[in-house]
C-alpha positions as CSV (number, residue, x, y, z in Angstrom):
1,M,0.0,0.0,0.0
2,P,1.5,3.4,-1.0
3,A,2.3,5.9,1.8
4,K,-0.4,8.4,2.5
5,P,0.5,12.1,2.5
6,A,0.9,13.6,6.0
7,A,-2.3,15.4,7.1
8,Q,-2.8,17.9,9.9
9,R,-5.0,15.9,12.3
10,R,-5.6,16.1,16.1
11,S,-4.3,12.5,16.4
12,D,-3.2,9.5,14.4
13,C,-6.2,7.5,15.5
14,P,-8.0,6.0,12.5
15,L,-11.4,6.9,14.0
16,N,-10.3,10.5,14.4
17,A,-9.0,10.6,10.9
18,T,-12.4,9.3,9.6
19,L,-14.3,11.8,11.6
20,E,-12.1,14.7,10.5
21,A,-12.6,13.6,6.9
22,F,-16.3,14.3,7.3
23,G,-16.4,17.2,9.6
24,D,-20.0,16.7,10.8
25,R,-23.4,15.1,10.2
26,W,-24.1,17.2,7.1
27,S,-21.3,15.5,5.2
28,L,-22.7,12.1,6.0
29,L,-26.2,13.2,4.9
30,V,-24.8,14.4,1.6
31,V,-23.1,11.0,1.1
32,R,-26.4,9.3,2.0
33,D,-28.3,11.4,-0.6
34,L,-25.8,10.5,-3.3
35,M,-25.5,6.8,-2.4
36,L,-29.1,5.9,-1.4
37,L,-31.4,8.5,-2.8
38,G,-29.8,9.3,-6.2
39,R,-29.5,13.0,-5.6
40,R,-26.8,14.6,-7.8
41,T,-27.4,18.3,-7.9
42,F,-27.0,21.2,-5.4
43,R,-30.7,21.8,-5.6
44,E,-31.6,18.2,-4.9
45,F,-29.4,18.2,-1.8
46,L,-31.1,21.4,-0.6
47,E,-34.5,19.7,-1.0
48,S,-33.7,16.8,1.4
49,G,-35.7,16.9,4.6
50,E,-32.9,18.1,6.9
51,G,-33.0,21.7,5.8
52,I,-29.3,22.3,5.2
53,A,-28.3,26.0,4.6
54,T,-26.7,26.8,1.2
55,N,-23.5,28.0,2.7
56,I,-23.1,24.8,4.8
57,L,-23.9,22.6,1.8
58,S,-21.3,24.4,-0.4
59,D,-18.7,24.0,2.3
60,R,-19.5,20.3,2.8
61,L,-19.4,19.5,-0.9
62,Q,-16.0,21.3,-1.1
63,R,-14.7,19.3,1.9
64,L,-15.9,16.0,0.5
65,E,-14.4,16.8,-2.9
66,A,-11.1,17.8,-1.2
67,Q,-11.1,14.4,0.6
68,G,-11.7,12.5,-2.6
69,I,-15.1,11.2,-1.5
70,V,-17.1,13.2,-4.0
71,E,-16.3,14.4,-7.5
72,K,-18.2,17.0,-9.6
73,R,-18.5,17.4,-13.3
74,P,-20.6,19.5,-15.7
75,D,-24.1,18.2,-16.5
76,P,-24.0,17.0,-20.1
77,A,-27.6,18.2,-20.6
78,D,-27.0,21.7,-19.1
79,A,-23.4,23.0,-18.8
80,R,-24.6,25.6,-16.2
81,K,-25.3,22.8,-13.8
82,V,-22.9,20.6,-11.8
83,L,-23.5,17.0,-11.1
84,Y,-21.9,15.3,-8.0
85,R,-21.2,11.7,-7.6
86,L,-19.3,9.5,-5.2
87,T,-15.9,8.3,-6.0
88,A,-14.8,4.7,-5.3
89,K,-13.5,6.0,-1.9
90,G,-17.0,7.5,-1.2
91,L,-18.7,4.2,-2.2
92,D,-16.5,2.4,0.3
93,L,-18.6,4.1,2.9
94,A,-21.7,2.1,2.0
95,P,-21.3,-0.6,4.7
96,I,-20.7,2.0,7.3
97,L,-23.7,4.0,6.3
98,V,-25.9,0.9,6.3
99,E,-24.7,0.0,9.8
100,M,-25.5,3.5,11.0
101,I,-28.9,3.5,9.4
102,V,-29.8,0.1,10.8
103,W,-28.6,1.2,14.3
104,G,-30.7,4.4,14.1
105,A,-33.8,2.6,13.0
106,R,-33.4,0.0,15.7
107,Y,-33.1,2.5,18.6
108,H,-35.1,5.5,17.3
109,D,-38.4,6.2,15.7
110,T,-37.5,7.1,12.1
111,A,-39.2,7.5,8.7
112,A,-37.0,4.8,7.2
113,P,-39.2,2.4,5.2
114,P,-39.3,-0.9,7.1
115,S,-38.8,-2.8,3.9
116,Q,-35.5,-1.0,3.3
117,I,-34.3,-1.6,6.8
118,R,-35.2,-5.3,6.4
119,A,-33.2,-5.5,3.2
120,M,-30.3,-3.8,4.9
121,T,-30.5,-6.2,7.8
122,R,-31.4,-9.5,6.4
123,H,-29.8,-9.2,3.0
124,R,-26.9,-6.8,3.6
125,E,-24.6,-8.1,0.9
126,R,-27.3,-8.1,-1.7
127,F,-28.3,-4.5,-0.7
128,L,-24.7,-3.3,-0.9
129,A,-24.3,-5.0,-4.3
130,E,-27.3,-3.1,-5.5
131,V,-25.8,0.2,-4.3
132,R,-22.6,-0.6,-6.1
133,K,-24.4,-1.5,-9.2
134,R,-26.4,1.8,-9.2
135,W,-23.2,3.7,-8.6
136,A,-21.5,2.0,-11.6
137,E,-24.5,2.7,-13.8
138,A,-24.5,6.3,-12.8
139,G,-20.9,6.6,-13.7
140,R,-21.7,5.6,-17.3
141,S,-24.3,8.3,-17.7
């Protein structure tokens, strides 16, 4: 494995490095929107139910791009728009997000569709394979 460039972090703990890569909950919600909900534009992220402010969203997208988790490119249908997508590094977060979603649904009242939680719980590998397949198909568009 190639050496990673030195980064300014509070500690060398892998959990700390992961948390610093995201910054806060907004970043994980953007990754969720890309990965599970198929959102790809700034406007679509704004329309998610959490009510993120435009300046926070801009900052989180820039952070995620700087971390190599998200990439952006012009929309082929409208060059004025930018489309975001997960990188392979971002897609590697799928198992972590699934675990967090399942945990949240188990211990809190949420709006998560029970069928989706069942699929994540009972057929985790199949669910993750579908996420990867959608990601690969989105990369071809």
